VEXVEX-660330 format. One record per residue (C-alpha): x, y, z. Coordinates in pm, 1 decimal, padded with zeros to 6 digits. Layout:
+----------+----------+----------+
|       px |       py |       pz |
+----------+----------+----------+
|        X |        Y |        Z |
...
+----------+----------+----------+
This chain:
+----------+----------+----------+
|       px |       py |       pz |
+----------+----------+----------+
| -00809.7 |  00551.5 | -02656.4 |
| -00546.2 |  00280.9 | -02629.9 |
| -00368.0 |  00168.9 | -02310.7 |
| -00075.3 | -00071.5 | -02304.7 |
|  00169.4 | -00193.0 | -02039.6 |
|  00498.4 | -00349.2 | -02148.9 |
|  00712.3 | -00558.5 | -01914.4 |
|  01062.8 | -00576.0 | -02059.0 |
|  01290.3 | -00837.8 | -01899.2 |
|  01183.3 | -00732.7 | -01550.8 |
|  01370.9 | -00863.5 | -01249.9 |
|  01369.5 | -00789.7 | -00878.8 |
|  01612.7 | -00877.0 | -00600.4 |
|  01584.1 | -00826.8 | -00226.5 |
|  01916.8 | -00829.8 | -00041.5 |
|  02080.0 | -00996.0 | -00343.8 |
|  01812.4 | -01266.8 | -00344.7 |
|  01637.1 | -01282.7 | -00681.2 |
|  01257.7 | -01293.6 | -00661.3 |
|  01183.8 | -01233.5 | -01029.4 |
|  01399.4 | -01268.0 | -01338.9 |
|  01344.9 | -01188.2 | -01703.5 |
|  00968.1 | -01134.5 | -01692.0 |
|  00838.4 | -01004.1 | -02025.5 |
|  00478.1 | -00952.9 | -02131.9 |
|  00247.5 | -00703.0 | -02299.3 |
| -00086.5 | -00607.0 | -02146.3 |
| -00338.2 | -00435.9 | -02372.3 |
| -00676.6 | -00272.4 | -02322.2 |
| -00955.5 | -00346.4 | -02311.6 |
| -00932.9 | -00675.5 | -02127.0 |
| -00871.2 | -00872.0 | -01808.5 |
| -00551.1 | -01069.4 | -01748.7 |
| -00416.5 | -01298.3 | -01477.0 |
| -00076.9 | -01351.9 | -01316.6 |
| -00070.1 | -01707.1 | -01181.7 |
|  00165.3 | -01893.7 | -00952.7 |
|  00199.2 | -02055.7 | -00610.3 |
|  00264.4 | -01865.5 | -00288.6 |
|  00615.8 | -01723.1 | -00287.0 |
|  00649.5 | -01716.8 | -00665.8 |
|  00661.8 | -01335.9 | -00683.3 |
|  00306.4 | -01249.7 | -00790.4 |
|  00258.5 | -00972.2 | -00533.8 |
|  00604.1 | -00834.0 | -00601.7 |
|  00534.6 | -00820.1 | -00973.5 |
|  00204.4 | -00642.4 | -00919.2 |
|  00376.1 | -00383.0 | -00697.2 |
|  00637.4 | -00331.4 | -00968.6 |
|  00362.5 | -00273.6 | -01224.8 |
|  00191.8 | -00029.4 | -00986.4 |
|  00514.4 |  00163.1 | -00937.5 |
|  00532.3 |  00084.3 | -00564.9 |
|  00864.2 | -00096.8 | -00621.6 |
|  01146.3 | -00029.2 | -00866.1 |
|  01277.9 | -00314.5 | -01084.1 |
|  01632.3 | -00431.4 | -01017.3 |
|  01661.2 | -00493.7 | -01390.6 |
|  01454.0 | -00431.4 | -01698.8 |
|  01171.2 | -00179.3 | -01716.2 |
|  00793.8 | -00141.7 | -01712.6 |
|  00649.9 |  00101.3 | -01965.4 |
|  00299.0 |  00247.5 | -01974.2 |
|  00180.1 |  00366.6 | -02314.0 |
| -00125.4 |  00574.2 | -02395.0 |
| -00201.8 |  00599.8 | -02765.6 |
|  00161.2 |  00505.0 | -02824.6 |
|  00306.2 |  00778.7 | -02600.0 |
|  00507.0 |  00683.6 | -02293.4 |
|  00367.8 |  00796.6 | -01957.0 |
|  00581.4 |  00957.6 | -01688.3 |
|  00606.1 |  00792.4 | -01345.5 |
|  00385.3 |  01064.9 | -01198.3 |
|  00116.7 |  01018.7 | -01462.5 |
|  00130.8 |  00642.3 | -01417.2 |
|  00035.6 |  00676.7 | -01049.9 |
| -00273.7 |  00868.9 | -01152.2 |
| -00405.6 |  00597.8 | -01384.9 |
| -00357.3 |  00296.3 | -01154.6 |
| -00587.6 |  00162.0 | -00884.8 |
| -00465.1 | -00125.2 | -00670.0 |
| -00605.8 | -00362.0 | -00408.8 |
| -00358.1 | -00566.5 | -00204.7 |
| -00358.9 | -00734.8 |  00138.5 |
| -00105.8 | -00487.2 |  00280.3 |
| -00290.4 | -00172.2 |  00170.4 |
| -00448.2 | -00032.3 |  00487.2 |
| -00761.1 |  00169.3 |  00552.5 |
| -00802.3 |  00426.9 |  00830.3 |
| -00996.8 |  00224.0 |  01083.6 |
| -01118.2 |  00511.6 |  01308.8 |
| -01274.4 |  00680.3 |  01002.3 |
| -01607.2 |  00580.6 |  00853.0 |
| -01637.5 |  00409.7 |  00515.5 |
| -01748.4 |  00737.6 |  00356.9 |
| -01463.3 |  00931.7 |  00519.1 |
| -01211.6 |  00677.5 |  00388.7 |
| -01342.0 |  00719.6 |  00034.3 |
| -01332.2 |  01098.7 |  00068.0 |
| -00971.0 |  01077.8 |  00184.8 |
| -00855.2 |  00853.8 | -00099.0 |
| -01033.7 |  01071.6 | -00354.0 |
| -00873.4 |  01390.1 | -00220.9 |
| -00532.4 |  01221.9 | -00203.6 |
| -00560.7 |  01179.4 | -00580.0 |
| -00663.9 |  01541.6 | -00627.1 |
| -01026.9 |  01460.6 | -00703.5 |
| -01335.8 |  01645.9 | -00588.1 |
| -01592.6 |  01366.0 | -00571.2 |
| -01940.7 |  01440.0 | -00443.7 |
| -02078.9 |  01233.0 | -00157.4 |
| -02368.8 |  01110.0 | -00370.5 |
| -02116.4 |  00951.1 | -00607.6 |
| -01931.1 |  00792.2 | -00315.8 |
| -02259.1 |  00658.8 | -00180.6 |
| -02331.6 |  00509.0 | -00519.9 |
| -01996.7 |  00327.2 | -00502.8 |
| -02076.8 |  00198.1 | -00154.1 |
| -02409.0 |  00071.4 | -00283.4 |
| -02222.6 | -00116.0 | -00556.6 |
| -02055.6 | -00336.3 | -00294.2 |
| -02352.3 | -00347.0 | -00054.8 |
| -02196.2 | -00110.4 |  00203.0 |
| -02425.6 |  00190.8 |  00169.6 |
| -02603.5 |  00110.7 |  00495.5 |
| -02265.2 |  00115.8 |  00675.5 |
| -02139.8 |  00438.5 |  00514.8 |
| -02125.5 |  00627.3 |  00845.5 |
| -01986.1 |  00344.1 |  01058.4 |
| -01617.9 |  00331.1 |  01160.6 |
| -01416.3 |  00079.5 |  00961.3 |
| -01300.7 | -00064.9 |  01294.6 |
| -01649.2 | -00220.0 |  01324.9 |
| -01630.1 | -00393.9 |  00984.9 |
| -01575.2 | -00762.6 |  00920.3 |
| -01269.6 | -00865.2 |  00718.1 |
| -01491.6 | -00920.5 |  00414.4 |
| -01640.5 | -00572.4 |  00443.0 |
| -01292.3 | -00422.8 |  00472.7 |
| -01189.2 | -00604.8 |  00155.7 |
| -01488.7 | -00465.4 | -00031.6 |
| -01412.5 | -00112.8 |  00087.6 |
| -01048.2 | -00153.1 | -00019.7 |
| -01176.3 | -00230.5 | -00366.0 |
| -01366.7 |  00098.0 | -00373.9 |
| -01058.6 |  00298.2 | -00271.7 |
| -00894.4 |  00161.8 | -00586.6 |
| -01196.8 |  00249.8 | -00801.3 |
| -01281.5 |  00594.1 | -00664.7 |
| -01078.5 |  00776.3 | -00934.3 |
| -01207.5 |  00551.0 | -01214.9 |
| -00862.8 |  00421.5 | -01312.0 |
| -00801.1 |  00278.5 | -01658.2 |
| -00566.9 |  00022.8 | -01495.1 |
| -00696.2 | -00187.6 | -01203.0 |
| -00452.5 | -00418.6 | -01022.3 |
| -00593.5 | -00683.3 | -00788.5 |
| -00378.6 | -00899.2 | -00560.4 |
| -00573.7 | -01202.6 | -00434.6 |
| -00896.2 | -00997.9 | -00451.7 |
| -01123.7 | -01270.3 | -00318.5 |
| -00941.2 | -01320.5 |  00010.6 |
| -01179.9 | -01301.7 |  00310.0 |
| -01482.3 | -01275.6 |  00080.7 |
| -01785.1 | -01503.1 |  00071.7 |
| -01945.9 | -01613.3 | -00254.2 |
| -02153.7 | -01295.9 | -00274.9 |
| -01837.4 | -01089.0 | -00240.9 |
| -01661.9 | -01296.0 | -00505.5 |
| -01950.9 | -01235.3 | -00742.8 |
| -01909.4 | -00860.8 | -00683.9 |
| -01539.8 | -00887.9 | -00768.3 |
| -01617.9 | -01073.6 | -01088.3 |
| -01874.6 | -00809.9 | -01189.9 |
| -01625.2 | -00527.9 | -01126.0 |
| -01353.0 | -00705.8 | -01324.8 |
| -01592.1 | -00763.1 | -01614.0 |
| -01694.5 | -00395.2 | -01613.7 |
| -01332.2 | -00277.6 | -01592.2 |
| -01235.9 | -00504.9 | -01882.2 |
| -01486.0 | -00330.8 | -02109.3 |
| -01293.3 | -00003.4 | -02116.5 |
| -00956.2 | -00053.2 | -01948.4 |
| -00718.3 | -00309.9 | -01801.9 |
| -00784.1 | -00544.3 | -01509.5 |
| -00480.7 | -00742.3 | -01395.1 |
| -00533.8 | -01006.6 | -01125.7 |
| -00261.9 | -01191.7 | -00933.0 |
| -00393.5 | -01513.1 | -00782.1 |
| -00339.0 | -01879.4 | -00706.3 |
| -00706.3 | -01936.1 | -00623.4 |
| -00870.7 | -02166.9 | -00875.6 |
| -01196.3 | -01971.5 | -00833.1 |
| -01026.1 | -01657.7 | -00967.6 |
| -00815.6 | -01800.7 | -01247.9 |
| -01087.2 | -01749.5 | -01505.9 |
| -01133.5 | -01379.5 | -01425.0 |
| -00909.9 | -01300.7 | -01720.1 |
| -00679.0 | -01440.8 | -01984.9 |
| -00354.8 | -01598.9 | -01853.8 |
| -00069.9 | -01350.2 | -01895.9 |
|  00217.9 | -01479.2 | -01683.4 |
|  00275.7 | -01809.3 | -01503.8 |
|  00537.5 | -01773.1 | -01229.0 |
|  00716.0 | -02047.8 | -01040.5 |
|  00754.6 | -02291.1 | -01330.0 |
+----------+----------+----------+
């Protein structure tokens, strides 16, 4: 199985203000890649474009599977994303949040599998607690699981280590390394502790 993402002269404007221009790159699987650049350089915008959450103002982003182009609907099914502005349902428990995100993607995932995921990020003991009682680091770890619950071949991470301690950062690294064995992990960051999570793909703001 072969996954590939092609960025072809991608640009994005907001209210006629260009944020990105002429970004071209090819992402192949298996592997982990990084998008680097200072704050305000367009890293988060580019990741949202790749995820299909935004539409390019120019150029295109193409997903290929064994050489065949994926539709926009199919692309949404193969992507998992973690970003600061992706919200969880705080009155719901951790387990209920995972159930919701699984069902939203049309998946019937058993609770024992969801508990196994919670164990992976050291949240199993808090499975039945409302997210409103979680620390910011715990919320970040649960966000990561909502992106992994459907086992996506493409994992997009925007500043994944924010609000995490060193133990949490080690978990992120382990997940990226596992994802890179069979699919694509693409990390947008300006944190020097995260720059070696993958091979440099794009340097913005230069």
